[in-house]
N, C-alpha and C positions, 0 to 999 in steps of 0.2 A: 492637489486635492486627494484626500484619503478615501480609500474604497469603503463602501458600506459593508456591513456584515453579509448582506444579500450577495453583493458582488464578490466578496471573498469566498462565500459558499459556492457560487457558480464556478469560480476559478478552481477551487479544490475539486469540484465535481468533474470538471474537464480533465484535470490531471489524473484523478482516479479512473475515469472512464478510459483514458488512453492506456493506462497500465492494464486494466482488465481486458480491454480489447486485444492488446498484444498477447496476454496470457491465453485468452480464448483461441486466438489464431494458432498459438503453439500447441494447445490441447488438440485442436482439430487436425494439425499436421502430425501429431504424435511425437512432438519434440519437447514437450513440457516435462520438466522434472517433477517428481512427486513432492509436493510441499503443502503447507497449510492452505495456501491460496487455491490450489487445485482441488484439495479436499473440500474447502469451503464452497467453491462453485459447484461441486458435484453433490453436495449434501441436499437432501430433499427439503430440509427446513429453509434453505436459502431461497428456494423457489417461492416461498410464501412472502418474502420481503419484496417491497417495491424496489425499482431500479435505484433510486436515490438512497434508500436505506442500505441496500446491498453495497453500493459504491462507498458510502461512508463507513460502514462496518469493516469492510475489507481494507479500505484506505487507511483508516485509523490504526489497524493492526500493522500494516506495512510501515506507517510512519513511526509507530512505537518501536518496531524492530530496528529501523534505520537510526533512530535517535540513540538507542542503546548501543549500537555498533559505533556510532560517531563518538560517544562519550568514552567508550572503552579504548578506542584507538587514541583518543586525545590523552587519556591517562597513561597509556603505554609510552607514547612519545614524550610526555612530560617526565616520566620516570627515567627513560633512556637519556634524556638531555641532562638530568641532574646526576647521573651516575658517572 
């Protein structure tokens, strides 16, 4: 049985929430590196967003970055394999 768009959204929300919770714990402990996510959470404008909006905004940015990294690594490996 395929998941509905609603169920997929809930799954993404849980994943994003876990990442944000881990980051918030690091911020609280003083061990978080300065990055866009730390700055995003600290920005006054972020407080105006609802929790779900904040999770999807930050989660989408994290996904975009990881997808770019994945593609770059794939291209480097492909080039190395053909050389």
